[in-house]
C-alpha positions in Angstrom: -11.9 24.0 -1.8 -11.0 24.6 1.8 -9.1 23.5 4.9 -11.6 23.2 7.7 -11.0 25.8 10.4 -10.1 24.2 13.7 -10.9 25.4 17.2 -9.4 24.2 20.5 -12.0 22.7 22.7 -11.4 22.2 26.5 -13.9 20.3 28.6 -13.7 20.4 32.4 -16.1 18.0 34.1 -16.6 15.9 37.2 -14.3 12.9 37.6 -17.3 10.5 37.9 -18.4 11.4 34.3 -15.0 11.2 32.6 -15.4 7.7 31.1 -18.9 8.5 29.9 -17.8 11.8 28.3 -14.8 10.1 26.8 -17.0 7.4 25.3 -19.3 10.0 23.9 -16.4 11.9 22.3 -15.1 8.6 20.9 -18.5 7.7 19.4 -18.8 11.1 17.7 -15.3 10.9 16.3 -14.8 14.7 15.7 -12.1 15.6 18.2 -8.4 15.1 18.0 -6.9 14.8 21.5 -4.2 17.4 22.3 -4.0 17.8 26.1 -2.9 21.1 27.6 0.1 21.2 29.9 -0.5 19.9 33.3 -1.6 22.7 35.7 -0.8 22.7 39.4 -3.1 20.3 41.3 -3.6 18.0 38.4 -2.1 14.6 37.8 -2.4 11.8 35.3 -3.9 8.4 35.9 -1.8 5.3 35.3 -3.8 3.2 32.8 -0.9 1.1 31.4 -1.9 -2.1 33.1 -5.6 -1.8 32.1 -4.7 -0.8 28.5 -2.3 -3.7 28.2 -4.9 -6.1 29.5 -7.4 -5.0 26.9 -4.8 -5.2 24.2 -4.0 -8.8 25.2 -7.6 -9.8 25.0 -8.1 -8.1 21.6 -5.0 -10.0 20.4 -6.4 -13.3 21.8 -9.6 -12.7 19.7 -7.5 -11.9 16.7 -5.4 -15.0 17.1 -8.6 -17.1 17.4 -9.9 -15.6 14.2 -6.7 -16.4 12.5 -7.1 -20.0 13.6 -10.6 -20.1 12.2 -9.3 -18.6 8.9 -6.7 -21.3 8.7 -8.9 -24.4 9.5 -12.5 -23.1 8.7 -12.0 -20.3 6.1 -14.9 -18.4 4.7 -15.5 -18.5 1.0 -14.8 -15.1 -0.4 -15.0 -13.6 -3.9 -12.1 -12.0 -5.7 -13.6 -8.5 -4.8 -14.3 -9.3 -1.2 -11.6 -6.9 -0.1 -13.8 -4.1 -1.4 -16.8 -5.0 0.8 -15.6 -3.0 3.7 -16.5 -3.7 7.4 -19.9 -5.1 8.3 -22.4 -2.7 9.9 -23.8 -3.9 13.2 -26.4 -2.5 15.6 -25.2 -0.9 18.7 -27.3 -3.4 20.7 -25.5 -6.4 19.0 -22.1 -4.9 19.9 -23.3 -4.3 23.5 -24.4 -7.9 23.7 -21.0 -9.1 22.7 -19.4 -6.8 25.3 -21.7 -8.4 28.0 -20.6 -11.9 26.8 -17.0 -11.0 26.6 -15.7 -13.5 29.1 -17.4 -16.5 27.5 -16.2 -15.3 24.0 -12.6 -14.9 25.3 -12.9 -18.4 26.7 -13.8 -19.7 23.3 -10.9 -17.7 21.9 -8.5 -19.4 24.3 -9.9 -22.8 23.4 -9.2 -22.1 19.7 -5.7 -20.8 20.5 -5.1 -24.0 22.6 -6.3 -26.2 19.8 -4.0 -24.4 17.4 -1.1 -24.9 19.7 -2.0 -28.6 19.9 -2.0 -28.9 16.1 1.3 -27.0 15.8 2.9 -29.2 18.5 1.6 -32.4 16.8 2.9 -31.3 13.4 6.2 -30.4 14.9 6.4 -33.9 16.5 5.4 -35.5 13.2 8.3 -33.6 11.5 10.6 -34.8 14.2 9.5 -38.4 13.8 9.8 -38.2 10.0 13.4 -37.1 10.4 14.0 -40.1 12.7 12.5 -42.4 10.1 14.6 -40.8 7.4 17.7 -41.4 9.6 16.6 -45.1 10.1 16.0 -45.8 6.4 19.6 -46.8 5.5 19.6 -49.3 8.4 16.4 -51.1 7.6 18.2 -54.2 6.4 19.9 -54.5 9.8 18.1 -57.4 11.7 19.5 -56.7 15.2 19.0 -53.7 17.5 21.3 -50.8 16.8 22.4 -50.6 20.4 23.6 -54.3 20.4 27.2 -54.3 21.6 27.8 -58.0 20.5 27.9 -61.3 22.3 30.1 -62.7 25.1 33.1 -63.2 22.8 32.3 -60.9 19.9 31.8 -57.2 19.4 29.4 -55.5 17.0 30.4 -52.1 15.6 27.8 -50.2 13.6 28.6 -47.0 11.7 29.2 -45.2 8.3 32.1 -44.4 6.1 32.5 -42.4 3.0 31.4 -44.2 -0.3 35.0 -44.0 -1.5 36.2 -46.3 1.3 35.6 -49.9 0.0 35.4 -52.8 2.5 38.6 -54.2 0.8 40.4 -51.1 2.0 39.4 -51.8 5.5 40.3 -55.5 5.3 43.8 -54.5 4.0 44.3 -52.1 6.9 43.2 -54.7 9.4 45.7 -57.1 7.9 48.4 -54.5 8.4 47.4 -53.6 11.9 50.0 -53.2 14.7 51.3 -55.0 16.7 49.6 -57.9 14.9 47.0 -58.3 12.2 43.4 -58.7 13.3 40.3 -60.2 11.6 36.7 -58.9 11.2 33.6 -59.5 9.2 32.3 -56.5 7.4 28.7 -56.4 6.1 27.4 -53.5 3.9 23.9 -52.7 5.2 23.3 -49.9 2.7 25.2 -47.9 0.1 24.7 -44.8 -2.0 26.9 -42.3 -3.8 27.8 -40.6 -0.5 28.2 -43.3 2.2 28.3 -46.9 3.2 26.5 -48.2 6.2 28.5 -51.0 7.8 28.1 -53.7 10.5 31.5 -54.9 11.6 31.8 -58.1 13.8 35.1 -59.0 15.5 36.4 -60.7 18.6 36.1 -58.9 21.9 39.9 -59.0 22.2 40.4 -57.3 18.9 37.7 -54.6 19.4 40.0 -51.8 20.3 42.3 -52.4 17.4 39.5 -52.8 14.9 37.8 -49.6 16.1 41.1 -47.7 15.7 41.4 -48.9 12.1 37.8 -48.0 11.4 38.3 -44.5 12.8 41.3 -44.1 10.6 39.0 -44.8 7.6 36.5 -42.2 8.7 34.1 -44.5 10.5 31.4 -42.7 12.5 28.8 -44.3 14.7 25.1 -43.4 14.0 23.6 -40.5 16.0 20.4 -42.5 16.7 20.9 -45.6 18.8 17.7 -47.6 19.4 16.8 -50.7 21.4 14.7 -52.2 18.5 15.6 -53.4 15.1 15.4 -50.5 12.6 12.4 -52.0 10.8 10.5 -52.5 14.1 11.4 -49.0 15.2 10.1 -47.6 11.9 6.8 -49.4 12.4 6.5 -47.9 15.9 7.3 -44.4 14.6 4.8 -44.7 11.8 2.1 -45.8 14.3 3.0 -42.7 16.3 2.6 -40.5 13.2 -0.8 -42.1 12.6 -1.8 -41.3 16.1 -0.7 -37.7 15.9 -2.5 -37.2 12.6 -5.7 -38.5 14.2 -5.2 -36.0 17.0 -4.7 -33.2 14.5 -7.9 -34.2 12.6 -9.8 -34.2 15.9 -8.4 -30.8 16.9 -9.2 -29.4 13.4 -12.7 -30.7 13.6 -13.0 -29.1 17.1 -11.8 -25.8 15.6 -14.4 -26.0 12.8 -17.0 -26.5 15.4 -16.4 -22.9 16.6 -16.9 -21.4 13.1 -20.3 -20.0 14.1 -18.4 -17.9 16.8 -16.5 -15.9 14.1 -18.7 -12.8 14.3 -18.8 -12.6 18.1 -15.0 -13.0 18.1 -14.8 -10.0 15.7 -17.1 -8.0 17.9 -15.3 -8.7 21.1 -11.9 -8.0 19.5 -13.2 -4.6 18.4 -14.7 -4.0 21.8 -11.4 -4.6 23.6 -9.5 -2.6 21.0 -11.8 0.5 21.5 -11.5 0.0 25.3 -7.7 0.0 25.0 -7.8 3.2 22.9 -10.0 4.9 25.4 -7.8 4.0 28.3 -4.7 5.2 26.4 -6.4 8.6 26.1 -7.6 8.4 29.7 -4.0 8.1 30.8 -3.2 11.4 29.2 -6.0 13.4 30.9 -5.0 15.9 33.7 -7.2 15.0 36.7 -7.6 16.3 40.2 -9.4 14.6 43.1 -12.9 15.5 41.8 -12.4 16.9 38.2 -10.7 16.2 35.0 -9.8 18.2 31.8 -10.0 17.1 28.1 -8.5 19.3 25.4 -8.1 18.9 21.7 -8.9 20.2 18.2 -12.4 20.1 16.7 -13.4 21.4 13.2 -15.6 24.6 13.7 -18.5 23.0 11.9 -18.8 20.2 14.5 -18.3 22.3 17.6 -22.0 23.0 18.2 -22.9 19.3 17.8 -20.2 18.3 20.2 -21.2 21.0 22.7 -24.8 19.9 22.6 -24.0 16.2 23.0 -21.8 16.9 26.1 -23.4 19.8 27.9 -27.0 18.5 27.7 -26.1 15.2 29.6 -23.2 16.2 31.9 -22.3 19.0 34.3 -19.2 20.4 32.8 -17.5 23.6 31.4 -17.2 23.6 27.6 -14.6 26.2 26.6 -14.0 27.1 22.9 -10.9 28.9 21.8 -9.6 30.0 18.4 -6.2 28.7 17.3 -3.3 30.8 18.5 -0.9 32.4 16.1 2.0 30.1 17.0 -0.1 26.9 17.1 -0.1 24.4 14.2 -3.5 22.6 14.2 -4.1 19.4 12.2 -5.4 19.6 8.7 -8.8 18.4 7.5 -9.9 19.0 3.9 -13.4 19.7 2.8 -14.1 19.5 -1.0 -17.0 18.6 -3.2 -17.7 15.1 -4.5 -15.6 15.5 -7.6 -12.6 17.2 -6.1 -12.5 15.1 -3.0 -11.7 12.1 -5.2 -8.2 13.4 -5.7 -7.5 14.3 -2.1 -5.4 11.1 -1.9 -3.0 12.5 -4.5 -2.6 15.7 -2.5 -2.1 13.7 0.8 0.6 11.6 -0.8 2.5 14.8 -1.5 1.6 16.5 1.8 -1.4 18.3 3.4 -1.4 22.1 3.5 -0.1 23.6 6.7 -1.8 26.3 8.7 -2.9 29.2 6.5 -1.9 27.5 3.2 -4.2 27.4 0.2 -5.9 24.0 -0.5 -5.2 23.4 -4.2 -7.4 20.2 -4.4 -10.3 21.7 -6.5 -8.0 23.4 -9.1 -5.7 20.4 -9.2 -8.6 18.0 -9.7 -9.7 19.5 -13.0 -6.2 19.5 -14.3 -5.6 16.0 -13.0 -8.6 14.5 -14.8 -8.0 16.6 -17.9 -4.3 15.5 -18.3 -5.1 11.8 -17.4 -7.7 11.6 -20.1 -5.4 13.2 -22.6 -2.6 10.8 -21.9 -4.8 7.7 -22.2 -7.1 9.2 -24.9 -9.0 6.1 -26.1 -12.8 6.2 -25.9 -13.1 2.4 -25.4 -10.5 2.3 -22.7 -12.1 5.2 -21.0 -15.6 3.6 -21.1 -14.2 0.3 -19.6 -12.5 2.2 -16.8 -15.5 4.4 -16.0 -18.1 1.7 -16.2 -16.0 -0.8 -14.1 -15.3 1.8 -11.4 -19.0 2.9 -11.4 -20.2 -0.7 -11.0 -17.7 -1.4 -8.2 -18.7 1.8 -6.4 -22.4 0.9 -6.5 -21.9 -2.8 -5.6 -19.6 -2.2 -2.6 -20.9 1.0 -0.9 -19.1 0.1 2.4 -15.6 0.0 1.1 -12.9 2.0 2.9 -12.9 5.7 2.4 -9.5 5.8 0.7 -10.5 3.1 -1.8 -13.8 4.8 -2.5 -12.0 8.0 -3.3 -9.4 6.3 -5.5 -12.1 4.4 -7.5 -14.2 7.6 -7.9 -11.1 9.4 -9.2 -10.4 6.7 -11.8 -14.1 6.8 -12.8 -13.8 10.5 -13.5 -10.5 9.9 -15.3 -12.2 7.2 -17.4 -14.9 9.7 -18.4 -12.2 12.2 -19.4 -10.4 9.4 -21.3 -13.6 8.7 -23.2 -14.1 12.3 -24.1 -10.5 12.7 -25.4 -10.9 9.4 -27.3 -13.9 10.8 -29.1 -12.1 14.0 -29.9 -9.1 12.0 -31.2 -11.1 9.2 -32.9 -9.6 6.4 -30.8 -11.8 3.3 -30.2 -9.4 0.5 -29.3 -7.0 2.3 -31.6 -8.3 1.9 -35.2 -10.1 -1.4 -34.6 -13.2 -0.4 -36.5 -11.2 0.3 -39.6 -9.1 -2.9 -39.3 -12.1 -5.2 -38.6 -14.2 -3.7 -41.4 -11.4 -3.9 -43.9 -10.2 -7.3 -42.9 -13.4 -9.2 -42.5 -15.9 -7.2 -44.7 -13.6 -5.9 -47.4 -14.6 -2.3 -47.0 -12.8 0.2 -44.6 -15.2 2.0 -42.3 -13.7 4.9 -40.3 -15.2 6.8 -37.4 -14.0 10.4 -37.9 -12.3 12.2 -35.0 -14.4 15.0 -33.6 -11.2 17.2 -33.4 -8.1 15.6 -35.1 -6.2 12.3 -35.1 -2.9 12.7 -33.2 -1.1 10.0 -35.2 -1.8 12.0 -38.4 -0.8 15.3 -36.9 1.5 14.8 -33.9 3.0 18.4 -34.1 -0.5 19.8 -33.5 -0.9 17.7 -30.4 2.6 18.9 -29.2 1.5 22.5 -29.5 -1.7 22.0 -27.6 0.2 19.9 -24.9 2.6 22.8 -24.3 -0.2 25.3 -24.4 -2.1 23.3 -21.7 1.1 23.1 -19.7 1.5 26.9 -19.8 -2.0 27.3 -18.5 -1.3 24.8 -15.7 1.9 26.6 -14.7 0.2 30.0 -14.9 -2.5 28.7 -12.6 0.1 27.7 -10.1 1.7 31.1 -10.3 -1.7 32.7 -9.9 -2.4 30.7 -6.7 1.0 31.9 -5.4 -0.2 35.5 -6.0 -3.5 34.8 -4.3 -1.7 33.5 -1.2 0.6 36.5 -1.0 -2.3 39.0 -1.3 -4.2 37.0 1.3 -1.3 37.5 3.7 -1.0 41.2 2.8 2.3 40.9 1.0 1.4 43.3 -1.8 5.0 44.0 -2.8 5.9 40.3 -2.9 2.8 39.8 -5.1 4.0 42.4 -7.6 7.6 41.4 -7.7 7.3 37.6 -7.6 4.0 37.2 -9.5 3.0 40.2 -11.6 6.6 40.8 -13.0 6.9 37.1 -13.9 3.5 37.1 -15.6 4.6 40.2 -17.6 8.0 38.6 -18.5 6.6 35.2 -19.5 3.5 36.5 -21.4 5.8 39.0 -23.3 8.2 36.2 -24.3 5.3 33.9 -25.4 3.8 36.7 -27.5 7.2 37.3 -29.1 7.6 33.5 -29.8 4.3 32.9 -31.5 4.9 35.0 -34.7 8.5 33.7 -35.0 9.8 31.3 -37.7 10.7 28.8 -34.9 7.1 28.5 -33.8 5.9 28.5 -37.4 8.1 25.5 -38.2 6.8 23.6 -35.2 3.2 24.5 -35.7 3.4 24.3 -39.4 1.5 27.6 -39.7 2.5 31.2 -39.7 0.8 33.5 -37.2 1.1 37.2 -37.7 0.3 39.7 -35.0 -0.5 43.4 -35.6 2.4 45.7 -34.9 0.7 47.0 -31.8 0.6 43.6 -30.2 4.3 42.9 -31.2 5.3 46.2 -29.5 3.2 45.3 -26.4 4.9 41.9 -26.3 8.4 43.4 -26.3 7.3 46.0 -23.7 6.0 43.3 -21.4 9.1 41.2 -21.7 11.4 44.2 -21.1 9.3 45.5 -18.2 9.2 42.1 -16.6 13.0 41.4 -17.1 14.0 44.9 -15.8 11.6 44.6 -12.8 12.9 41.1 -11.9 16.5 42.3 -12.3 15.9 45.2 -9.9 13.4 43.7 -7.4 14.2 40.0 -7.1 17.0 40.7 -4.6 15.1 43.5 -2.9 15.8 42.2 0.6 19.6 42.7 0.1 21.0 46.2 0.7 24.1 45.7 -1.4 23.2 47.0 -4.9 25.7 44.8 -6.7 24.5 41.7 -5.0 21.0 42.7 -5.5 21.5 43.0 -9.3 23.3 39.7 -9.3 20.4 38.0 -7.5 18.0 39.6 -10.0 20.0 38.3 -12.9 20.0 34.8 -11.4 16.3 35.0 -11.0 15.9 35.9 -14.6 18.1 32.9 -15.4 15.3 30.8 -13.9 13.5 31.3 -17.2 15.3 28.1 -18.2 13.5 26.3 -15.4 10.2 27.5 -16.8 11.2 26.3 -20.2 12.1 22.9 -18.8 8.7 22.8 -17.0 6.8 23.6 -20.1 8.7 20.9 -22.1 7.7 18.4 -19.4 4.2 18.6 -20.8 5.3 17.0 -24.0 4.7 13.8 -22.1 1.0 14.4 -22.9 1.9 13.9 -26.5 4.2 11.0 -25.8 1.7 8.9 -23.8 -1.2 9.8 -26.0 0.7 8.6 -29.1 1.9 5.5 -27.3 -1.6 4.4 -26.5 -2.8 4.8 -30.1 0.3 3.3 -31.7 0.3 0.2 -29.5 -3.4 -0.3 -30.0 -2.9 0.0 -33.8 -0.1 -2.5 -33.7 -2.2 -5.0 -31.8 -5.1 -4.6 -34.3 -2.7 -5.1 -37.2 -1.2 -8.2 -35.6 -4.7 -9.6 -35.1 -5.6 -9.0 -38.7 -2.6 -11.1 -39.9 -4.6 -14.3 -39.3 -6.8 -13.4 -42.3 -10.5 -14.1 -42.8 -12.4 -17.2 -41.8 -13.1 -18.9 -38.5 -9.4 -19.2 -37.6 -8.9 -15.6 -38.5 -11.7 -14.5 -36.2 -10.4 -16.7 -33.4 -6.9 -15.4 -33.8 -8.0 -11.8 -34.0 -10.1 -12.1 -30.8 -7.2 -13.7 -28.9 -4.7 -11.1 -30.0 -7.3 -8.4 -29.4 -8.0 -9.5 -25.8 -4.4 -10.0 -24.7 -2.9 -7.1 -26.6 -5.5 -4.5 -25.5 -5.5 -5.7 -21.9 -1.8 -5.2 -21.7 -1.9 -1.9 -23.5 -4.6 -0.7 -21.2 -2.7 -1.8 -18.1 0.6 -0.4 -19.1 -0.8 3.0 -20.3 -3.2 3.3 -17.4 -0.2 3.0 -15.0 1.8 5.4 -17.2 -1.0 8.0 -17.2 -1.4 7.8 -13.4 2.3 8.1 -12.7 3.0 11.0 -15.2 -0.2 12.9 -14.2 1.0 12.8 -10.6 4.4 14.0 -11.7 2.9 17.0 -13.5 1.1 18.0 -10.3 3.9 17.3 -7.8 6.9 18.8 -9.7 5.6 21.4 -12.2 2.3 22.6 -10.5 3.1 22.4 -6.8 6.6 23.6 -7.4 5.2 27.1 -8.2 3.4 27.7 -4.9 2.9 24.7 -2.6 4.9 23.6 0.4 2.7 21.1 2.3 3.8 19.5 5.5 0.5 19.8 7.4 -0.4 17.1 9.9 -3.5 15.1 9.1 -6.5 15.4 11.4 -6.7 12.1 13.5 -9.8 12.2 15.7 -10.3 10.0 18.7 -13.0 7.7 17.4 -14.2 4.1 17.5 -11.5 2.7 15.3 -12.6 -0.8 14.8 -11.0 -3.5 12.7 -13.8 -5.9 11.8 -17.2 -4.1 12.1 -18.7 -0.6 12.0 -21.1 0.3 14.7 -24.2 2.4 14.0 -23.7 5.6 15.9 -25.4 9.0 16.0 -24.0 11.5 13.4 
């Protein structure tokens, strides 16, 4: 339950050792680079060209891998995304680095083959478009570029389907200055157009063409020297040739399938080199020395110092973080609490000096999640599934590992709440025993059944909410005492505790509470008097002290009154925990409805088959919907109600300079 304390580390070494030292820091992965301002006599090295060269080669390897994935894909299981990156020996990685030029040559060959395939496919598409354009003219038995004979002219083109040949004949008969004749042949027709071949005398060509243009006649865009049928045959032969080239290129690509791993290694090699040169370009350097500066968690400083100072001549300087300096944030929690760090990170990491609420939040998170889902069978499914996946895929990404572990703990909590509430796929045991065996068997709840007593669950939901909110207020008090703000602690925490506890103790014996809880609670007179005293002391204290920073007494009282009015906000926050009741009941009600629907098929083989089908589909949907609901609403209770009492967040995550590979992990020293 802590934010790791950071220290600023500065290393001043000989320029000849800078790459080796930088590689050592990168391999250890415990230092976030944060260079100090340039001092006089220092300058920065221009590494842009080298970095861009490495990035281009890494991209070439990535493109080659994409080509292999397209034409020689690996068979992967549905859960392959959980396998994580392969772990390789350092010597194997070094061997790939030695062979990098040959591997990049292979990558360029693969990229070239991919371009050949893409160009061939583009040409095929172009040819297919040409064939499609030729299709209406296949009945034409002369070349489309034929202009006619010595005394006749041939006009080829299209008109709209509405323009009948008779219309054209009529217009030709009415042509000026004198009628002309022509022979019109319909080569092709559909609902949109007519393809025409018009033959006329050379002397009438101009007049006929004008009449045709008036009818919307348009010459074809594609004019060829062969007959359409002959041209189509030639184009189809070209497509066949291109398809053969594509097949040969694809086969050549598949021949490089064995190079997949070395391409991954060389891609990661150039990627890490590019990252190193990016950092190298930020280092202040003189003619013979250089300086590296950044943040390191205190627990790793000794290991880093030992790794650097034992091998290189350098000055290793350690400084505590300055008052006005905002270091990055790195959380350190136990195995249980670290599983919900992703929830906290999605809201915002604690900033410098702020309390890390992960441990406290983790218990409430798992507690509320289980209460919302509250079915022992659902919980067992979630817990077992997550446990199996965690064991089967130990090398999955850290964030995925944390998420699955969190859901595993939430599944255990759900199972416990299900046993307390007597929920096992809703009431499936009772329904099955009564429907198929004629005798109802019920597994009794260890505590009570929410569907039978929802008001009791509502009271407990609100009570758990009060505890959750009070924990947030207590953390606020702890932070103020830690920073030495004793007066703020008394005015903003103690007075609120007194006011709220007094009001709660006054509410419990009231008739309003009795009607909700369906039971009358009677306190002794002393406790009733104490409750009123706490409420009055808290209210008066808040009225007088909430606006204590203001010198104007009237405004000070007004601010105090406004602060007391915030009791409505507390009431709203407490009522938000009624979602524990709502989601808990929703899970049980939907499960019961599914079981009832399944039982409607009756006894017998068909009844069993119908029940099983409804059971599988219905409970799968119910689990999916309510699992999502429990996750969303549990997050909301942390983000809005709990964090709203004390937490600001806004810290910057710790991003160490490390070997950040894409495909493989390299075995390095710890």
